[in-house]
N, C-alpha and C positions, 0 to 999 in steps of 0.2 A: 835472127831477131835480136834486138837489144832494148831493154827497158832499164833505165838508170835506177840505181838504188835511191837516188834523190827524187825520182819521179814516183816510184812505188810507195815510198814513205813520204807523205806530204803533211805539213803542219797546217791545220785549218780549224774549223769549228764543227760541233755536232749539230744534229744527231745522225746524219747519214752522208756518206760519201757520194752515193749514187743519186740520192733524192735531195740533198742540200748543196754539197760542194759542186757537183756536176751542173745542176741547173743554174747556180749562181754564175759559174764561169760561162755557160752558154748564153745567159742573158746579157752578160757584159760584152761578149763577142758580137751578139746581135746589135747591141747599142753602138759598138764601134763601127760595124758595117754601115749603119745609117749615116754616120758622120761623113762617109765617102760617097753617099748616093745623092746626086743633085736633085732628084725628083722630089725630095722631101720639102724643099722650099717652094715648090709649085703648088702644094696642097693647101687648101683653105683651113681645114681643121683636122690634121692627121692625128691618129691615135695608134698606140701599140696594143696588140692583143696577143695573149699567150694561151695556147690550148695544150693542156697536159693529157697524155694518153697512157693507156695501160696501167702498169703498177704506179706510175707517178700520179695518176688520177685517183686510184683506189686508196693509196696510203699517203698521198702527198700532204694532206692536212697534218697527220700525225708526225710526219717526217720534216715539217716546216718547209716544204717545197715552195709554197706561195711566198713565204718570207724571203726565201733565197732568190726567187725570181725578182721580187721588188728590190732587194738589195743590189743585185747585179745590174738591173736596168737603171739604177741610180749611180752606177759606176763603181760600186764597192767590189773588192775581191777579198777572199777569205783571210789573208794575212793582215789586212787592214783592220780586222774586227776583233783581234785577239784581246785587246785591252778595252774594248768599247762595251758600254751597256747596250747590248743588242736589243733587249726588250724596249728600252726607251727609244732607240733609233727606229725600230720597226713601227712603233706607235706614231712617231713623227712622219714616217714615209706613208703610212696609211691615211694620213690627213692631207697629203699632197695630191694634186690632180694632174700632174705632168712630170716629165723628166727632161733633162737638158741634153741636147744633141750639139756637141761642139760648144762654141761660145755664145751663139746668138739665137739658136732655135729651141723652142719648147714644143714638145710633143705630148699630147694627152695620154695619161695613163693613170687609171684608178684601180689598184690591185683588187679591191673588193668586187669590181665588175669586169675587169679586163683579163683576169686569170680564170680560165674555164677548166673545170675538172670534168673531162669527158670520159665517162666510164663505159662507153660503147666499145666497139671493136678496136683493139690496139693497132698501131702501125705494124705492118707485117715484118719489118726488118729487125725490130728489137722491142721488148716490152716497156722500155723506158724512153718514150718519145715525147718531144716537145715541138710544137709548131708556133713560131713567132711570125706575126703578120704586122705590117704597117698598113693601116686601113685609112681610107678617105672618109669624108663626112657622110657618105652613104653606107659605110660599113664594108665596102669592097676592098679586097686585099690588093695593094699596089706592089708590095714586096713581101715575099714569104721565104723563111728559112726553117729547115727542119734540123733538129739536133737530137742525138741520142746520148743518154748518160749510161755508159757501159760498165760502170763499177769502179770503185777506187778513186772517184773524182775525175776519171778520164771521160772525155766527150769526143764524139765524131759527128760530122755533118751527114745529111742525107746522101750527099754524093760520095763521101768517103766510105760509108758503111757498105756500099755496093761493090767495093773493090774485090778482086779475087783473093787477096790476102785476108787474114783475120782482121776484123774491124778494130785495129788497135793503132794508136799513134806511136810508132816505134822507129828507131834508127835501123838502117839496113845492117844485117849481120856481117856483110862482106867487109865492112870497115873495121870489124873487131879482130883482135889477135886470136881470140878463142871464140869463134862464132857458134857456140852450141845452142841448138834450138830444141833439145830434148834431153832427158836425163841420160839416155843411152849415149849420145854424143858427148855430153858433159863428162861422164865417167871415162869414156875412151880417151878424151883429150887430157884428163887428169892423169891417167895412167901413162900415156905416151910422153907427157911432158914432166912427169913427177911433180905435179903441183896440186895444191889443195884447191877446193872449189872457191874459197874466198880469194886465194891468190890469183886465180884466173879471172874472177869477177873484178878484182882490183885493176888488173892490166886492161881489161875491156873498158872500165870507167876512164882510165887514164888515156885511152884513145880519143876521148872527147873533152875531158876537163883536166885541170892541173891537180897535182898532189894536194896543194893547199886548198883548192876548192872542194875536193873530195873529203878531206879530213875535217874541214870546217863544216861541211854539210852533214857529215855523220855525227859530229859533236852537237850540232844544233838539233838534229833529230832526237838524239839521246837525251839532251837537256830538256827538251819539250816533253818527252815521254816521262822523265822523272818528275817534272813539275806537275804534270797531269795526275800521276799517281799520288804524289804528296798532297796536292790540293784535295783530291778525292778522299784521302784518308782522314782529313780533319773536317770535312763538310758534313752537315746533317740536314734534316728537314725532309720535305716531301718533294718529289720530282714533279715538274710541270706536265700538263697534258690531260688531267682529269681522272687518271686511274688511282690517284692517291697512294702511289708506291713510295714507301719511305726509303731513304738511303740507309744502307746497312754496313757498308765497308768500314766506316769510321768506328762504329761500335764493335765490329768484329776485330778490327785492328787493336782496339783497347783491350779486349779480352785476351788476345794473343800475347800482348806485352805483359799482362798481369799474370799469365800462367804459361810462361815460355817453356817450362819443363814438359808439359803435356802436349805441345804443339807439333804438328807434322808439317812437312813441306806442302801438303795439299791445302792446309789452312792458310799459309802465307800466300800461296798462289791465288787462292780465291779472293783474299782481301785485296791484293794488288790489282788483279784483273777487274774485280767489281768496282774498285775505286775509279778506274779509267772509264768504265762504261756508264757509271753514274754521272760522271762529268760529261760524257758524250750525250746522255739522255737529257741533261740540263742545258744542252746547247753551248757548252763551254769549249775551250781549246782542247784539241785532241790531235794525235797523229794518226792519219789513215794508215793502217798496218795489217793487211793491205786495204781494208775498208774500215769505215767508222763502226759499223755494227759488230766487227770482230777486232776492234782496236785495242782491247785489253790483254790479249793473249801473249803477243810478242813482248810488250813491255813488262808484263808480270813475270815471265820466265827470266828475262834478262835482269830485271831489278832484283830478283831473288839471288841470282848468281853474283851480282855486284855486292849486295848488302850482306849476304850470308856466306858466300864462298869466295869473296874478295877478288872477283874478276876485275881486271884492270882495263884501261882505255883500249889497249891493243885487242883484248878479248871482245870488248864491246863492238869494235869495228869489225872484227872477224865474224861475230855473230850476225850483225846486220847485213854484211855482204853475202854471207852464206844464205841467210833467209831470203834475201832479195833475188839471189840466183834461182832458188827453188820457186819463189813467187812468180818470177818472170816466165818460167817454163809453164807453170799452171795457167797463167793468164794467156799466154800465147796458144796453148794447146786446148784450153777449155774456157773457163770464165771464173771471175771472182765476184760476179754479180748475183745477189740473192734473187733479183727479179728474173734472172735468166736461168739459173740452175738450182735455186733454193739455198738454204743456209749451208749446205755442204760446200758451196763455193766461197762462203765468207769465213765462218768459223773453221770449217775443214781446211781451207787453204792456209789460214793463219796458224792453225795448230801444226800443220805440216812444215811451215816455214820456221816456226819456233823450235820444233823438234830437230830440224836440220841444224839450226844455229847452235842449239845446246850441245848436240852431238859433236859438232865441229870444235867448239871451245873446250870440250872435255877430252880432246885428242882423238876423236874418231877419224877413221879413214874416209875418203870420198865414198867408198862403197857402203860404209856404215851410216854415213850422213844421208845418202839416198834411201837406205833402208828405213832410217828413222822417219824421214818425210813420208814414205809410203805407208808405214804403220799408222801414223797419225791420221793421214788422209783417208785410208781404208776404213777406219772406224768412225768416220763421219759420213760415209756414203749414204745417200738417201735422206739426209736431214732436211726437213722442210723449213721454209721461211714463213712463219705464221704469226707475226707480231699482233698481240692483242690491241685492238682499237688503232692499229697502224702506228703505234708508238714503239720506239726502239728501247723497250723496257722489259716486258714479259713476252717471251722467255730469254731475251737477248742478254741481259746483264749476267744472269747465272750461267748461261751457256759459255760465256767467256772464261769463267772460272773453271768449268769442266774442260774446255778446250785447252787451257794451260796445263791442267793435270794430265790430260791425254798426251800432250806434247812432251811433258817430263817423263812420263811412263814410256812413250815410244822411243825417246832417246836412250833411256836406261836399258831397254830391251835390246835395241840395236847394238849398243856398246858391249852387250854380253855375247853377241854373235860375231861371225867373221865378216859380215857384209853380204854373204851369199844368202839369197832368199827366194821364195817361190814366185811372188807377184812383183813384177817390175813397177817402178813409180809411173812410168809412161802408160802402162796398162791401167793402173789405178786412175790416172787422170782421164784416160779415155772412158773408163767406166763412169766417172763422175759426169762427164759431158753427156754421155748417152742417157744416163739416169735423169739428168736435168731436162733433156729434150723430151723425154717420155713422161715427166712429172706434170701433173695437172697444174694449170695456171692458178688454181685455188691455193696452192702451196708455194707460190713464188712471189712473195711480198705484195700480195693483194689483200690479205686479211679476210679472205673468203672461205677459209677452211682451217682444219686443225684446231690448235689452241684458241685461235682468234674468234672462233664461233662456238667454243665449248664452255665458255664462262657464263654461268647463270647468275644474273644480277637480280637481287631482291629489292 
């Protein structure tokens, strides 16, 4: 299997990769499919209807899924919205009653009526399902397409998810120079070829794109991560959504600057990680790493290394490539979707990726890098996804700070060892998958259990 580092890390908008980015992409794809369907011009008063299922239905409001669907059906994609006033744009779209298909066809679409939050039984294939229908003036479906948002902004259709392979859009591993699909094969290839994990990942990337494309892409990802942190560190106010959660990263950062002598690495990591996830909660630009809900962990650890330990551009690239190699294995062998396996798949995966990247740029061997990833993931096993009121705020923002701290600790612990350890990363990933399968749907991004129902409001 092969997932590019430039696919695993995507520049987009908050608050959720699975509930915002994925649905936006799916809606845009459905819109494009209508442009090639001749039946649409034969209908008297066609409309588009979107039915959200499972986790998308339960927490879609808090995750802005309806906004994302409307934006996608109006032809927008995430990268077009980075400098836009999204609230103003959404207000404008909510007043429209149709969308454009091609140059001459208008199809009815009223987001307040035509987006349905169906909290009944989810689709059996995946908890994040969307059914797009083109309906006639009697409300009968003329054309239907099912999409699933499988985490990290990745989507698959109803036909694709039923394939024998894991339901991921990936290139075939056979075309890669180093086609590792597990941590075990990755370590074996690293030893046989005397190469680091980042070096093998680079060669695999260059089997598909040029050196210039890879370096430019990594630079763009890192620049966006930095911009997100730095914007979050100077922002203040209350986050949208109704919980009245105040931004804290900016005030924390000011305190750290004023009392640098008493500051620990944990303080810096929390400030940087929370800055990112406050930006995400506000619906602003963020890099999916590997999801939006866990987007602060990898940038926080890497930003600390650049700002406090003078990591250079080469180290930044090595960090991101190593992290992507680990993230690709986790996504291939389990999931990074909170709706599928709980928050262990989001914050746990991001922490493992960050730990691996940090260990690598500090000179760790491939065995130590794999150990660092395993330690970080192991200590997130069983973590539920239970956002209060369906918003990516409580406990998500603080969890990113703790995920960064665990990543830093895991890398430090692995560097103190030889790389030999009891629990292989592959076994830990398998445990995460099985735990996710056995976890109640209440704790998988539905806001039906855990913290989401434990808050007493007076």
